[in-house]
C-alpha positions in Angstrom: -14.9 128.1 183.1 -11.7 126.9 182.0 -8.5 129.2 181.1 -5.6 128.3 179.6 -2.1 129.8 179.3 0.3 128.9 177.2 3.5 130.6 177.3 6.6 131.8 179.2 7.4 130.2 182.8 10.8 131.3 184.3 12.2 131.5 188.3 12.5 135.1 189.4 15.0 136.2 191.9 14.5 139.7 193.3 16.9 142.0 194.8 15.7 145.1 196.4 18.1 148.3 196.3 17.9 151.6 197.5 19.4 153.0 193.9 19.7 151.9 190.2 23.1 149.7 190.2 26.3 151.4 188.3 28.1 150.0 185.9 31.6 148.0 187.8 30.2 148.7 191.3 28.7 146.8 194.3 25.1 147.5 195.7 23.7 146.0 198.8 20.2 145.0 198.3 17.9 145.3 201.8 15.8 142.8 200.8 15.3 139.4 198.7 12.4 137.5 197.1 12.6 134.4 194.8 9.5 132.9 193.2 8.1 131.6 189.9 7.4 134.3 187.3 6.9 134.9 183.5 3.9 136.5 181.9 1.6 134.0 181.4 2.7 131.9 184.3 1.9 135.0 186.9 -1.4 135.0 185.3 -2.0 131.7 185.6 -0.8 131.7 189.0 -3.1 134.6 190.1 -6.2 132.5 188.2 -5.1 129.7 190.2 -5.2 131.6 193.3 -8.4 132.8 192.4 -10.0 129.4 192.3 -10.3 129.2 188.6 -10.0 125.9 186.3 -6.5 127.1 184.8 -3.8 125.0 183.1 -0.4 126.3 182.1 1.2 124.9 178.9 5.1 125.6 178.1 8.3 123.9 178.0 10.5 123.5 181.2 13.6 121.4 181.9 13.6 118.7 184.8 15.8 120.4 187.1 15.6 122.0 190.5 14.1 125.8 188.9 11.8 123.9 186.9 10.2 121.6 189.5 10.1 124.5 191.8 8.1 126.5 189.2 5.9 123.1 188.9 5.6 123.1 192.7 4.1 126.6 192.9 1.3 126.1 190.5 0.2 123.0 192.2 0.0 125.0 195.5 -3.0 127.0 194.0 -4.3 124.7 191.8 -3.0 125.3 188.4 -2.9 122.1 186.3 0.3 121.3 185.2 0.0 118.1 183.2 0.6 119.3 179.9 3.8 121.5 180.7 6.2 119.6 178.5 10.1 118.9 180.6 12.6 118.6 177.5 16.1 117.9 177.6 16.6 120.5 174.9 15.3 123.5 177.1 16.8 125.7 179.7 14.6 126.5 182.6 14.7 130.5 182.4 15.9 132.3 185.0 15.7 136.1 185.8 17.4 138.5 188.1 15.7 141.5 189.2 16.7 144.5 190.8 14.1 147.0 192.4 14.8 150.6 193.0 13.4 151.8 196.0 13.2 155.4 195.0 10.4 154.8 192.3 9.5 151.4 192.2 11.3 150.6 188.7 12.8 147.5 187.9 15.6 146.2 185.9 15.3 142.6 184.7 17.9 140.1 183.5 17.0 136.9 182.0 18.7 133.4 180.8 16.6 131.9 178.4 16.4 130.2 175.0 15.1 132.5 172.3 12.8 129.8 170.9 11.9 126.7 172.7 12.4 123.1 171.5 9.9 121.8 168.4 7.1 119.8 169.5 8.0 116.3 168.9 5.3 113.6 167.8 4.9 112.0 171.3 4.4 115.3 172.6 1.7 116.1 170.0 -0.3 113.0 170.6 -0.6 113.9 174.1 -1.6 117.5 173.3 -4.1 115.8 171.0 -5.8 113.8 173.9 -5.7 116.6 176.0 -7.3 118.9 173.3 -10.0 116.0 172.7 -11.0 116.3 176.2 -11.3 120.2 176.3 -13.6 120.0 173.1 -15.9 117.2 174.6 -16.1 118.6 178.4 -15.3 122.1 178.2 -17.7 124.7 176.8 -16.5 127.9 177.5 -12.8 128.3 177.0 -10.4 131.1 177.1 -6.4 130.8 176.0 -4.0 133.5 177.1 -0.8 133.7 175.1 2.3 135.7 175.5 4.0 135.0 172.3 6.9 132.8 173.7 5.6 129.5 172.8 4.6 130.1 169.0 4.6 126.7 167.9 2.8 125.2 171.0 0.2 128.4 171.1 -0.8 128.1 167.4 -1.0 124.2 167.5 -3.5 124.0 170.6 -5.4 127.5 169.2 -6.1 126.2 165.8 -7.5 122.8 167.1 -9.8 124.4 169.5 -11.3 127.0 167.5 -14.2 128.1 169.6 -12.1 129.5 172.2 -11.5 133.2 173.2 -7.9 134.3 172.7 -6.3 136.7 174.4 -2.5 137.8 174.1 -0.3 139.7 176.1 1.6 141.3 173.8 4.8 142.8 175.9 7.4 143.5 173.2 7.3 143.6 169.8 8.5 140.2 168.3 7.9 138.3 165.1 6.1 135.6 166.8 3.6 138.2 168.6 2.7 139.5 164.8 2.4 136.0 163.7 0.0 135.0 166.6 -2.1 137.8 166.7 -4.4 136.6 163.7 -5.6 134.2 166.1 -6.6 136.6 168.8 -9.8 138.1 169.8 -8.0 140.6 172.4 -4.8 141.9 171.2 -3.8 143.6 174.6 -0.4 145.3 173.4 2.3 147.4 175.8 3.0 150.6 175.0 6.1 149.7 173.7 4.6 146.9 171.3 2.4 149.7 170.1 4.9 152.7 169.4 7.3 149.9 167.6 4.6 148.2 165.6 3.1 151.5 164.9 6.6 153.1 163.9 5.6 156.2 166.3 7.7 158.0 168.6 5.6 158.7 171.8 1.5 158.8 171.8 1.2 162.7 171.9 -2.7 162.4 171.4 -5.9 160.6 170.7 -4.8 160.9 167.2 -1.7 159.0 167.4 -3.6 156.3 169.4 -6.2 155.8 167.0 -3.6 155.4 164.5 -2.0 152.9 166.1 -5.0 150.7 167.2 -6.3 150.5 163.8 -3.2 149.4 163.0 -3.0 146.8 166.0 -6.9 145.7 164.8 -5.4 145.0 161.3 -3.5 142.3 162.5 -5.8 140.7 165.1 -9.7 139.1 164.2 -10.7 140.9 167.1 -10.2 144.3 169.3 -7.0 145.6 170.1 -5.8 147.5 173.4 -2.9 149.5 174.4 -1.9 149.6 178.2 -0.6 153.1 179.0 0.8 152.5 182.5 -0.6 154.8 185.2 -2.7 156.6 182.1 -4.6 153.6 182.0 -5.9 151.7 178.8 -6.9 152.7 175.2 -9.0 151.0 172.8 -11.3 151.7 170.1 -15.3 152.0 170.8 -17.4 153.0 167.7 -14.2 154.0 165.9 -13.4 156.6 168.7 -10.7 156.1 171.3 -11.6 155.6 174.6 -9.3 155.5 177.7 -9.9 153.8 180.9 -8.0 155.6 183.2 -6.0 153.4 185.8 -6.6 154.0 189.8 -3.9 156.0 191.6 -1.7 153.7 194.0 1.9 154.2 195.4 4.2 152.2 193.8 6.5 150.0 195.3 7.4 147.4 192.9 6.2 147.4 189.2 7.4 143.7 188.3 4.5 141.9 187.2 1.9 144.3 186.8 1.2 143.6 183.5 1.0 139.9 184.2 -1.3 140.5 186.8 -3.5 142.6 184.2 -3.5 140.4 181.7 -4.8 137.3 184.2 -7.5 139.6 185.5 -8.7 140.5 182.0 -8.6 136.9 180.9 -10.6 136.4 184.2 -13.4 139.0 183.0 -13.4 137.6 179.5 -14.2 134.1 180.7 -17.3 135.4 182.7 -18.4 137.4 179.6 -18.1 140.9 181.1 -18.3 144.1 179.5 -15.2 145.5 178.4 -15.1 148.6 180.4 -15.5 146.6 183.5 -13.0 144.1 182.4 -10.3 146.8 181.9 -11.2 148.5 185.1 -10.9 145.4 187.0 -7.7 144.3 185.6 -6.4 147.7 186.1 -7.6 147.5 189.9 -5.7 144.0 190.5 -2.7 145.4 189.5 -2.6 148.6 190.9 -3.1 146.7 194.4 -0.1 144.1 193.3 2.4 147.1 192.8 2.2 148.6 196.2 3.6 145.4 197.6 7.1 143.9 196.9 7.5 140.8 194.6 4.7 139.3 192.2 3.3 136.0 193.5 3.4 137.5 197.1 1.8 140.8 196.0 -1.2 139.3 194.2 -4.5 140.4 195.8 -7.1 137.7 196.4 -10.4 137.6 194.5 -11.9 138.9 197.9 -9.7 142.1 198.1 -10.4 143.3 194.7 -14.0 142.9 195.0 -13.6 144.6 198.5 -11.4 147.5 196.8 -14.3 147.5 194.0 -16.7 148.2 196.6 -14.7 151.3 197.8 -14.2 152.6 194.7 -17.9 152.3 193.4 -18.7 155.8 193.3 -15.7 156.9 190.9 -16.3 153.6 189.2 -20.3 153.9 188.7 -20.2 154.0 184.9 -18.2 151.0 184.0 -20.0 149.0 186.9 -23.8 149.4 186.3 
């Protein structure tokens, strides 16, 4: 199986504090971690860690942080030949404060709102890569996060048989536009509420309304991740919620990225949707009991062992 991740890659710096910082104040960080990050980039790293055939596509600048991002990818086997280094690009940076009291995180990001347009030379290189994929790779999954709209559409339209998963984290015009190509539109609660113009999900009826609206812009199925409440989708036109697994939250940063990476993993192996969601939920739950994102990612054997431990509770999903 081959998975392409097309989207945002940045360099993260984590500051772990005992409380949320107040404006115009100084705060001591009792721990610090730095690594590559970004929705699709973290998913790619996870899939590389799990030994999958994964390529990451996106824009970076040829600077110290851009090269650190590429180096980390290559350490776990993520193929980086299709990353576009552009002088017009700024390598995104993120400062992340993690509150020890509840594991919540606050993120400040420096990035371009829109990546540079593809050049003719870059399109020609992409065409060669796409031709190689079409001739040599039978089963393809594409994971997008909406941060690279032109690049995502260009590749998807030239690989029509690929299964497309979208990590719709926040409501952006690019995500709504790209949704038309998705087989699995996996939206955050914030995205779903904003798009459906609902204040909060108070019942299955409100979830049903939002899911129907999301499915109307997708060519496939829609899903809403609800954090600790689980993941909702429509099954035979009725709302079904696969519950999350209980865990002790230490750092929630990247939980959604890991969920989407694991979700794409399940799609690539043709699993039933209940199993895909439960597997993705468990992968994320293991990670948020640890600090950071990359260092917190579970290896595949950990997830499989955890699945075995939870087998009695998850029998209906893992038959």
